[in-house]
Wavefront OBJ file of the C-alpha trace (Angstrom):
o trace
v -21.635 -22.484 44.050
v -25.419 -22.915 44.163
v -25.418 -24.722 47.505
v -23.059 -22.174 49.034
v -25.363 -19.273 48.212
v -28.474 -21.087 49.448
v -26.699 -21.926 52.707
v -25.508 -18.338 53.061
v -29.044 -16.979 52.604
v -30.478 -19.446 55.116
v -27.777 -18.615 57.676
v -28.200 -14.882 57.079
v -31.920 -14.956 57.818
v -31.548 -17.332 60.751
v -28.850 -15.245 62.462
v -30.140 -11.799 61.502
v -30.803 -10.901 65.139
v -27.058 -10.865 65.713
v -26.445 -8.186 63.106
v -26.541 -4.460 63.721
v -29.793 -3.409 62.046
v -28.483 -0.035 60.870
v -25.020 0.100 59.245
v -22.156 1.944 60.896
v -20.615 3.345 57.718
v -20.080 6.758 56.172
v -21.138 7.803 52.663
v -18.573 6.611 50.139
v -17.348 3.696 52.265
v -17.615 1.295 49.333
v -15.190 3.188 47.102
v -12.267 2.124 49.265
v -13.305 -1.532 49.156
v -14.160 -1.998 45.471
v -11.598 -1.492 42.666
v -12.099 1.515 40.444
v -12.120 -0.613 37.274
v -13.883 -3.877 36.471
v -11.706 -7.031 36.420
v -10.324 -8.035 33.032
v -9.892 -11.702 33.937
v -12.588 -13.868 35.562
v -12.412 -14.190 39.345
v -12.968 -17.224 41.556
v -16.434 -17.669 43.007
v -14.894 -18.174 46.452
v -13.378 -14.687 46.299
v -16.681 -13.180 45.198
v -18.576 -14.857 48.029
v -15.940 -13.750 50.497
v -16.454 -10.149 49.456
v -20.179 -10.352 50.175
v -19.496 -10.395 53.898
v -16.452 -8.128 53.756
v -17.742 -5.508 51.309
v -21.533 -5.632 51.069
v -22.882 -6.615 54.472
v -21.222 -3.781 56.449
v -23.319 -1.323 54.424
v -26.640 -3.183 54.502
v -29.675 -1.975 56.411
v -31.232 -5.266 57.461
v -34.892 -4.927 56.557
v -35.708 -8.465 57.700
v -34.347 -7.796 61.196
v -36.873 -7.883 64.054
v -35.359 -4.562 65.160
v -36.154 -2.835 61.874
v -39.089 -0.475 62.486
v -38.516 2.159 59.811
v -40.663 2.765 56.745
v -43.150 -0.029 56.043
v -42.492 -3.770 55.893
v -40.591 -5.250 52.968
v -41.132 -8.874 53.808
v -39.972 -12.090 52.274
v -40.523 -15.780 52.906
v -38.995 -18.995 51.686
v -41.906 -19.758 49.307
v -41.440 -16.289 47.805
v -37.663 -16.764 47.592
v -38.104 -20.059 45.787
v -40.699 -18.562 43.471
v -38.319 -15.763 42.517
v -35.515 -18.277 41.980
v -37.699 -20.244 39.577
v -38.871 -17.086 37.807
v -35.260 -15.947 37.397
v -34.314 -19.348 36.018
v -37.153 -19.212 33.475
v -36.396 -15.520 32.824
v -39.228 -14.948 30.373
v -40.321 -11.519 29.190
v -44.082 -11.621 29.424
v -45.024 -8.748 27.159
v -47.732 -10.716 25.320
v -49.641 -13.920 25.834
v -47.576 -15.574 23.098
v -44.274 -14.580 24.719
v -45.173 -16.702 27.765
v -48.748 -17.937 28.184
v -48.238 -19.195 31.750
v -46.715 -15.885 32.855
v -49.660 -13.911 31.495
v -52.491 -16.182 32.572
v -51.177 -16.916 36.072
v -50.978 -13.190 36.779
v -54.628 -12.790 35.816
v -55.595 -15.659 38.111
v -53.654 -14.570 41.200
v -54.924 -11.012 40.773
v -58.442 -12.407 40.994
v -57.383 -14.341 44.095
v -56.074 -11.171 45.715
v -59.141 -9.144 44.801
v -61.424 -11.734 46.374
v -59.160 -12.091 49.424
v -59.443 -8.398 50.313
v -63.150 -8.186 49.496
v -63.121 -6.047 46.356
v -66.366 -5.760 44.377
v -66.678 -8.033 41.363
v -66.239 -5.066 39.006
v -62.516 -5.108 39.826
v -62.091 -8.763 38.872
v -61.736 -10.599 35.605
v -64.278 -13.325 36.253
v -66.052 -13.572 32.881
v -65.141 -13.036 29.259
v -67.110 -9.762 29.290
v -65.546 -8.449 32.518
v -63.983 -5.016 32.210
v -62.057 -5.138 35.475
v -58.919 -6.968 36.469
v -55.512 -6.681 38.045
v -51.916 -6.356 36.962
v -48.674 -6.432 38.955
v -46.978 -3.073 38.593
v -43.419 -2.601 39.802
v -44.262 -0.124 42.588
v -47.209 1.704 44.102
v -45.694 4.874 42.653
v -45.907 3.447 39.152
v -49.437 2.212 39.783
v -50.506 5.726 40.777
v -48.829 7.190 37.711
v -50.411 4.651 35.357
v -53.868 5.304 36.781
v -53.389 9.072 36.649
v -52.470 8.803 32.964
v -55.531 6.644 32.342
v -57.709 9.188 34.133
v -56.120 11.982 32.115
v -56.829 10.174 28.841
v -60.459 9.628 29.830
v -60.883 13.276 30.876
v -59.412 14.628 27.639
v -61.491 12.239 25.541
v -64.669 13.183 27.419
v -64.005 16.936 27.266
v -63.258 16.861 23.539
v -66.701 15.448 22.821
v -68.188 18.841 23.665
v -65.158 20.931 22.656
v -63.970 19.485 19.361
v -62.041 22.618 18.426
v -59.634 22.228 21.363
v -56.338 20.378 21.120
v -55.422 17.726 23.674
v -52.584 19.895 24.978
v -54.964 22.802 25.603
v -57.259 20.590 27.639
v -54.324 19.056 29.491
v -53.201 22.515 30.619
v -56.513 22.949 32.432
v -56.532 19.585 34.217
v -56.142 19.502 37.990
v -55.737 16.490 40.278
v -56.207 16.196 44.039
v -54.774 14.370 47.020
v -54.549 15.000 50.750
v -51.710 16.745 52.533
v -50.820 13.325 53.952
v -50.488 11.634 50.553
v -47.258 10.029 49.447
v -44.934 12.170 47.355
v -45.279 9.724 44.468
v -48.674 11.329 43.837
v -47.010 14.690 43.324
v -44.406 13.044 41.119
v -47.169 11.457 39.015
v -48.630 14.913 38.483
v -45.257 16.376 37.543
v -44.536 13.665 34.982
v -48.126 13.695 33.734
v -47.919 17.487 33.262
v -51.021 18.179 35.325
v -51.558 20.449 38.307
v -51.711 18.730 41.691
v -53.772 20.246 44.505
v -53.132 19.236 48.121
v -56.215 19.321 50.348
v -55.987 19.750 54.104
v -57.028 16.782 56.242
v -59.071 16.880 59.446
v -57.780 16.393 62.989
v -57.661 12.633 62.376
v -55.499 13.171 59.285
v -58.362 12.055 57.040
v -59.453 13.705 53.789
v -63.153 14.536 53.984
v -65.802 15.176 51.366
v -66.550 18.799 52.255
v -62.929 19.836 51.683
v -62.884 18.078 48.311
v -66.111 19.823 47.262
v -64.656 23.211 48.167
v -61.474 22.569 46.182
v -63.400 21.394 43.115
v -65.712 24.426 43.229
v -62.781 26.851 43.477
v -60.997 25.260 40.538
v -64.082 25.133 38.322
v -64.582 28.845 39.000
v -61.047 29.384 37.660
v -61.859 27.504 34.453
v -59.917 24.402 35.443
v -60.992 20.803 34.865
v -60.864 18.539 37.953
v -60.245 14.977 36.779
v -58.439 12.827 39.368
v -58.352 12.137 43.101
v -55.877 9.901 44.889
v -57.353 8.801 48.208
v -55.051 7.072 50.675
v -55.928 4.145 52.908
v -53.049 3.903 55.368
v -50.898 7.009 54.909
v -47.150 6.730 55.228
v -46.904 9.322 57.969
v -49.406 7.907 60.465
v -51.400 5.143 58.733
v -54.480 7.368 58.581
v -57.430 6.721 56.277
v -59.255 9.025 53.891
v -63.048 8.825 53.975
v -64.005 6.842 50.867
v -67.706 6.876 51.737
v -67.740 10.667 51.414
v -65.214 11.033 48.610
v -66.576 8.347 46.286
v -70.006 9.838 45.479
v -68.414 13.256 44.900
v -65.953 11.777 42.417
v -68.769 10.020 40.571
v -70.880 13.172 40.408
v -67.943 15.337 39.297
v -66.523 12.683 36.919
v -63.193 12.371 38.714
v -61.123 9.213 38.385
v -60.867 7.913 41.962
v -57.635 6.045 42.634
v -57.095 4.407 46.025
v -53.540 4.110 47.323
v -53.596 1.315 49.910
v -49.936 0.373 49.545
v -49.519 -0.744 53.168
v -53.027 -1.165 54.550
v -54.417 -3.049 51.561
v -52.940 -6.345 52.704
v -54.759 -6.068 56.043
v -58.111 -6.233 54.268
v -57.745 -9.998 53.994
v -58.894 -9.853 57.636
v -62.638 -9.063 57.708
v -62.310 -6.924 60.856
v -60.276 -4.326 58.949
v -62.450 -4.069 55.838
v -64.604 -1.245 57.189
v -61.949 1.134 55.837
v -62.841 -0.159 52.362
v -66.434 1.066 52.616
v -67.083 3.094 49.502
v -64.470 1.374 47.348
v -67.160 0.507 44.804
v -66.987 4.175 43.779
v -63.274 3.846 42.944
v -61.875 3.340 39.460
v -58.611 1.755 40.615
v -56.873 0.547 43.748
v -53.252 -0.369 44.387
v -51.598 -2.160 47.276
v -48.314 -3.942 47.878
v -48.376 -7.637 48.786
v -44.636 -7.135 49.305
v -45.316 -4.960 52.325
v -47.274 -7.389 54.467
v -48.108 -10.602 52.615
v -44.696 -12.307 52.816
v -43.967 -11.679 49.133
v -40.826 -10.113 47.698
v -40.889 -6.576 46.397
v -43.445 -5.727 43.681
v -46.819 -4.044 43.623
v -50.377 -4.705 42.525
v -53.015 -2.585 40.829
v -56.673 -3.446 40.294
v -58.853 -1.463 37.897
v -62.569 -1.363 37.239
v -62.302 -0.531 33.532
v -59.261 -1.982 31.794
v -60.330 -0.281 28.570
v -59.122 3.025 30.022
v -55.632 1.565 30.380
v -55.697 0.196 26.857
v -56.715 3.541 25.419
v -53.753 5.095 27.216
v -50.988 2.555 26.569
v -52.044 0.630 23.450
v -49.086 0.669 21.066
v -48.734 -2.615 19.207
v -46.132 -2.927 16.427
v -46.256 -5.835 14.011
v -43.658 -7.959 15.793
v -45.828 -8.076 18.929
v -48.955 -9.262 17.126
v -49.964 -12.903 17.050
v -52.982 -14.956 16.102
v -54.603 -14.397 19.521
v -54.106 -10.632 19.589
v -56.921 -8.112 19.451
v -55.569 -6.671 16.221
v -55.845 -10.017 14.468
v -59.350 -10.594 15.832
v -60.476 -7.252 14.481
v -58.902 -8.009 11.092
v -60.824 -11.255 10.705
v -64.123 -10.225 12.274
v -64.722 -6.555 11.568
v -66.310 -7.230 8.150
v -69.020 -9.453 9.590
v -71.755 -7.427 11.245
v -73.311 -10.525 12.766
v -70.120 -11.163 14.720
v -70.118 -7.853 16.626
v -71.259 -9.375 19.917
v -68.716 -12.167 19.651
v -66.012 -9.659 18.808
v -66.837 -7.546 21.858
v -66.729 -10.549 24.152
v -63.508 -11.870 22.619
v -61.870 -8.448 22.789
v -62.610 -8.065 26.482
v -61.244 -11.549 27.118
v -58.101 -11.200 25.029
v -57.324 -7.728 26.368
v -56.650 -9.369 29.700
v -53.851 -11.317 28.036
v -52.287 -8.170 26.561
v -50.682 -6.795 29.690
v -48.178 -4.666 27.832
v -51.173 -2.314 27.493
v -51.695 -2.226 31.268
v -48.342 -0.703 32.153
v -45.515 1.605 31.093
v -42.839 -1.045 30.376
v -43.309 -3.445 27.502
v -41.728 -6.430 29.214
v -42.579 -7.885 32.603
v -41.039 -10.503 34.851
v -42.797 -13.691 35.883
v -43.832 -12.008 39.141
v -47.027 -13.958 39.680
v -45.308 -17.241 40.455
v -43.929 -16.117 43.835
v -47.360 -14.801 44.824
v -48.873 -18.104 43.726
v -46.351 -20.011 45.866
v -46.954 -17.851 48.955
v -50.758 -17.908 48.861
v -50.791 -21.658 48.375
v -48.165 -22.366 51.039
v -49.628 -20.113 53.763
v -53.267 -20.109 52.768
v -55.582 -17.247 53.612
v -55.696 -18.313 57.268
v -51.919 -18.308 57.567
v -51.653 -14.832 56.076
v -54.450 -13.557 58.321
v -52.593 -14.903 61.350
v -49.465 -13.041 60.289
v -51.349 -9.735 59.850
v -53.110 -10.042 63.190
v -49.853 -10.768 65.000
v -48.319 -7.564 63.640
v -51.345 -5.594 64.829
v -51.199 -7.259 68.252
v -47.550 -6.308 68.732
v -48.276 -2.695 67.781
v -51.112 -2.640 70.320
v -48.717 -3.883 73.008
v -46.251 -1.134 72.175
v -49.013 1.467 72.264
v -49.903 0.412 75.804
v -46.260 0.705 76.859
v -45.905 4.184 75.367
v -49.110 5.466 76.968
v -47.946 4.164 80.340
v -44.880 6.435 80.261
v -45.902 10.058 81.008
v -42.848 11.413 79.179
v -44.298 10.255 75.848
v -47.440 10.971 73.882
v -49.207 9.349 70.927
v -50.335 12.278 68.726
v -52.308 10.213 66.213
v -54.492 7.115 66.560
v -52.685 3.822 66.121
v -53.909 1.853 63.143
v -52.828 -1.653 62.161
v -49.141 -2.404 62.776
v -47.823 1.152 63.008
v -47.584 3.547 65.930
v -46.317 7.130 66.052
v -45.059 8.610 69.305
v -42.965 11.503 70.556
v -41.472 13.008 73.679
v -43.655 15.704 75.189
v -42.281 19.159 74.553
v -40.325 20.659 71.687
v -39.772 18.837 68.412
v -36.053 19.018 69.093
v -36.341 16.523 71.954
v -37.873 13.836 69.761
v -35.412 14.537 66.979
v -32.495 14.121 69.375
v -33.977 10.898 70.681
v -34.336 9.458 67.200
v -30.849 10.486 66.134
v -29.324 8.825 69.160
v -31.338 5.636 68.644
v -30.276 5.354 65.014
v -26.660 6.191 65.819
v -26.450 3.183 68.116
v -27.861 0.886 65.472
v -29.702 -1.436 67.849
v -33.063 -0.453 66.381
v -33.938 1.638 63.353
v -36.844 4.076 63.083
v -37.594 7.113 60.957
v -39.571 10.305 61.625
v -42.650 11.968 60.216
v -44.243 15.384 60.585
v -47.905 15.367 61.549
v -49.429 18.831 61.437
v -46.068 20.277 62.383
v -45.274 17.798 65.163
v -42.104 15.742 64.836
v -42.894 12.093 65.593
v -41.134 8.743 65.529
v -42.735 6.053 63.383
v -42.541 2.547 64.806
v -43.745 -0.175 62.449
v -43.713 -3.903 63.026
v -41.895 -4.699 59.798
v -40.412 -8.168 60.267
v -42.157 -11.513 60.350
v -39.504 -12.497 62.898
v -40.488 -9.825 65.429
v -41.788 -11.222 68.725
v -43.217 -9.630 71.855
v -39.811 -10.050 73.505
v -38.277 -8.034 70.662
v -40.817 -5.251 71.118
v -40.170 -5.166 74.874
v -36.430 -5.048 74.259
v -36.806 -2.213 71.728
v -39.057 -0.204 74.026
v -36.528 -0.561 76.827
v -33.922 0.850 74.431
v -36.187 3.802 73.606
v -36.901 4.550 77.265
v -33.257 4.378 78.306
v -32.209 6.640 75.447
v -35.003 9.084 76.260
v -33.692 9.311 79.813
v -30.248 10.228 78.491
v -31.694 12.885 76.187
v -33.856 14.469 78.869
v -31.053 14.405 81.446
v -28.763 16.051 78.909
v -31.260 18.845 78.323
v -31.417 19.578 82.035
v -27.652 20.014 82.285
v -27.095 22.299 79.309
v -28.129 25.808 78.409
v -27.849 25.055 74.709
v -30.714 26.663 72.797
v -32.414 23.846 70.965
v -33.453 24.230 67.365
v -35.269 21.940 64.997
v -33.185 20.919 62.013
v -36.442 20.263 60.208
v -38.488 23.495 60.175
v -41.838 22.494 61.584
v -43.396 25.782 62.678
v -46.696 27.111 61.442
v -48.544 23.872 60.866
v -50.708 24.776 57.901
v -48.006 26.655 56.017
v -45.548 23.843 56.515
v -47.954 21.174 55.330
v -48.891 23.224 52.285
v -45.253 23.988 51.521
v -44.161 20.392 51.554
v -47.470 18.841 50.593
v -46.861 15.643 52.528
v -46.516 14.389 56.034
v -43.454 12.233 55.826
v -40.021 13.289 56.929
v -38.292 10.091 55.890
v -38.845 9.152 52.300
v -42.205 10.559 51.392
v -40.042 12.145 48.767
v -36.968 10.123 47.830
v -35.109 13.400 47.284
v -36.320 15.073 50.448
v -33.739 16.708 52.706
v -35.799 15.510 55.601
v -34.441 12.015 55.104
v -31.040 13.343 56.133
v -32.516 14.469 59.432
v -34.117 11.083 59.991
v -32.423 7.979 58.669
v -29.066 9.632 58.104
v -28.993 11.149 61.572
v -26.655 8.385 62.660
v -24.197 9.437 59.972
v -24.540 13.196 60.146
v -24.854 13.897 63.845
v -24.455 17.559 64.663
v -22.660 19.058 67.618
v -22.680 22.525 69.117
v -20.220 24.110 66.716
v -20.303 27.714 65.578
v -21.547 26.519 62.192
v -24.587 24.941 63.830
v -25.451 28.248 65.448
v -25.045 30.169 62.181
v -26.922 27.630 60.060
v -30.002 28.247 62.175
v -30.637 31.078 59.742
v -31.425 28.581 57.010
v -34.476 27.468 58.945
v -35.780 31.046 58.773
v -36.251 30.892 55.006
v -39.957 31.038 54.173
v -41.793 29.950 51.051
v -45.225 30.868 49.793
v -47.904 28.188 50.088
v -48.443 28.136 46.332
v -44.893 26.980 45.661
v -44.203 23.396 44.640
v -43.379 20.964 47.449
v -41.041 18.891 45.293
v -38.832 21.688 44.033
v -38.260 23.169 47.452
v -37.538 19.838 49.071
v -34.870 19.305 46.429
v -33.465 22.760 47.088
v -33.380 22.038 50.795
v -31.642 18.739 50.102
v -28.796 20.631 48.468
v -28.661 22.788 51.574
v -28.297 19.737 53.820
v -25.600 18.223 51.626
v -23.622 21.452 51.654
v -23.964 21.781 55.404
v -22.460 18.356 55.899
v -19.667 19.196 53.477
v -18.952 22.377 55.409
v -18.705 20.448 58.644
v -15.888 18.385 57.166
v -13.726 21.515 56.951
v -11.213 21.708 59.794
v -11.026 25.470 60.194
v -14.022 27.374 61.500
v -13.241 30.395 59.329
v -13.426 28.294 56.144
v -16.727 26.863 57.317
v -18.206 30.316 57.806
v -16.953 31.538 54.427
v -18.387 28.477 52.655
v -21.656 28.877 54.503
v -21.994 32.514 53.481
v -21.304 31.608 49.849
v -24.018 28.971 49.798
v -26.452 31.238 51.618
v -26.367 33.696 48.706
v -26.627 30.843 46.175
v -29.674 29.473 47.959
v -31.324 32.868 48.241
v -30.875 33.397 44.499
v -32.321 29.932 43.843
v -35.392 30.710 45.926
v -36.052 33.882 43.952
v -35.585 32.021 40.673
v -37.921 29.203 41.699
v -40.591 31.638 42.817
v -40.528 33.280 39.386
v -40.895 29.910 37.693
v -43.777 28.762 39.853
v -45.678 31.993 39.462
v -45.840 31.195 35.766
v -46.429 27.457 35.974
v -48.470 26.690 39.073
v -51.869 27.671 40.389
v -52.065 31.213 41.626
l 1 2 3 4 5 6 7 8 9 10 11 12 13 14 15 16 17 18 19 20 21 22 23 24 25 26 27 28 29 30 31 32 33 34 35 36 37 38 39 40 41 42 43 44 45 46 47 48 49 50 51 52 53 54 55 56 57 58 59 60 61 62 63 64 65 66 67 68 69 70 71 72 73 74 75 76 77 78 79 80 81 82 83 84 85 86 87 88 89 90 91 92 93 94 95 96 97 98 99 100 101 102 103 104 105 106 107 108 109 110 111 112 113 114 115 116 117 118 119 120 121 122 123 124 125 126 127 128 129 130 131 132 133 134 135 136 137 138 139 140 141 142 143 144 145 146 147 148 149 150 151 152 153 154 155 156 157 158 159 160 161 162 163 164 165 166 167 168 169 170 171 172 173 174 175 176 177 178 179 180 181 182 183 184 185 186 187 188 189 190 191 192 193 194 195 196 197 198 199 200 201 202 203 204 205 206 207 208 209 210 211 212 213 214 215 216 217 218 219 220 221 222 223 224 225 226 227 228 229 230 231 232 233 234 235 236 237 238 239 240 241 242 243 244 245 246 247 248 249 250 251 252 253 254 255 256 257 258 259 260 261 262 263 264 265 266 267 268 269 270 271 272 273 274 275 276 277 278 279 280 281 282 283 284 285 286 287 288 289 290 291 292 293 294 295 296 297 298 299 300 301 302 303 304 305 306 307 308 309 310 311 312 313 314 315 316 317 318 319 320 321 322 323 324 325 326 327 328 329 330 331 332 333 334 335 336 337 338 339 340 341 342 343 344 345 346 347 348 349 350 351 352 353 354 355 356 357 358 359 360 361 362 363 364 365 366 367 368 369 370 371 372 373 374 375 376 377 378 379 380 381 382 383 384 385 386 387 388 389 390 391 392 393 394 395 396 397 398 399 400 401 402 403 404 405 406 407 408 409 410 411 412 413 414 415 416 417 418 419 420 421 422 423 424 425 426 427 428 429 430 431 432 433 434 435 436 437 438 439 440 441 442 443 444 445 446 447 448 449 450 451 452 453 454 455 456 457 458 459 460 461 462 463 464 465 466 467 468 469 470 471 472 473 474 475 476 477 478 479 480 481 482 483 484 485 486 487 488 489 490 491 492 493 494 495 496 497 498 499 500 501 502 503 504 505 506 507 508 509 510 511 512 513 514 515 516 517 518 519 520 521 522 523 524 525 526 527 528 529 530 531 532 533 534 535 536 537 538 539 540 541 542 543 544 545 546 547 548 549 550 551 552 553 554 555 556 557 558 559 560 561 562 563 564 565 566 567 568 569 570 571 572 573 574 575 576 577 578 579 580 581 582 583 584 585 586 587 588 589 590 591 592 593 594 595 596 597 598 599 600 601 602 603 604 605 606 607 608 609 610 611 612 613 614 615 616 617 618
């Protein structure tokens, strides 16, 4: 059993080039292959393994394929695989030092390794017993942002109450406002929604970078309204175009205005192990926290990292320690034994700072945590810093080669600067041309890409995501793009069909403010735009009467003050219903169903507007 699975994994990764990168299945395909009820009697392992290839693999998007260029990398490696296997065998729950000392201490050590590898200031590291900084492996970058926003919220409320003791925490919380750029990941908006704070999107410059003058203006406007600015999420390596906010300008403003500065470097952070890319980190000493994903580019399986400058802020936010979690090395026990001795105050302070780094249940939302550090330990030791730097530089080199190929073809344009291992490009002309190109590429399944919207321009994101990708693979994929583009452009010449964009992209500023983010793929996991991108291969539209009528949906307009998240969810329902309608055989039924949903959607828009007028910033 064990050998069979190991052999299967090795063969899968070795032969992954021979698999279609994007699955050719329809939603619900698995229901016909898996029984409705769980088996009562145990089944043979041979039958289970047989169903992996028959049932599971036909519906897998192969992220390790060299032809996978969607999203960002989600890499693995054999050292990481083996580390996860060992961690799963140990299966400890590292909620305290006592629950698994090695799990807790190794995480502290490898976080220091990572911080030094990417050139973080010493304030972010746990290098002495009196150090306030340190790192913890969060599950995702989204969770890291949320945790840091909550810590910033706690600090802001605590600070504001010092001069306003008569106010309740909830009253102060209602006045808090956080900031991010219009290119920020939707997880920032989600953090604000869950944290019950207002989130303000700030327009970026022509290089898709958030600048200091725009932040100053937003802060001044909100202070005039009686609001309390408290948090900024700056992005290094945005999801839409891998653009970089200007930390050198933003950092001093955050310090002067007492804003918690969180840096989201989910993708680009790994590149900072190469000194030539660290200029984007200039100004990071102003930050209070930074998060990046080793799983995206450092050959480590999925999980995230967060580094903070002041771990005490996390402890004040998440410190809940019942009796059963206390042990002789806990902070609570130290306080019990030492608080009566005034002469021991300095020792207590030093011990508390040291022990707090072994109390990682206070650094995160979950109580328990997996032994995640061991796979990172394996990978760093097996590859070394030089090996990981070589891997990063190769990804950048391949993206540079692709950029040269795209620029050499006059039919294409590169609307945003290429940074690191990601390039965005589009066909010249209407957005519809690029959308058609992407849909046809994904439908064939030979390569897989996803779109983004950059200032209203529909683009294709091409990321070097696999460690197995070679220059030959890039050349092969570009040939596929060029050939498909020829088909699309030739088809446009021979038809009088009036093209429309399934994703409404008109009026750049309004659209960016409406949706609050640049990404069409999964900047919001619930976004309808993902249907137009990744799911284009499944839901390809023709020239039916319904398509002509549904153009009216794209005419719906929303005010810029309305929430991006709520409207993207509403539009998702629209997309789902449209695809349901297209399954109807009779055109009359389609039209009737469409008209019904049109009135439902219109009523929903009115209802949402009423809600947001009460809840959001006017």
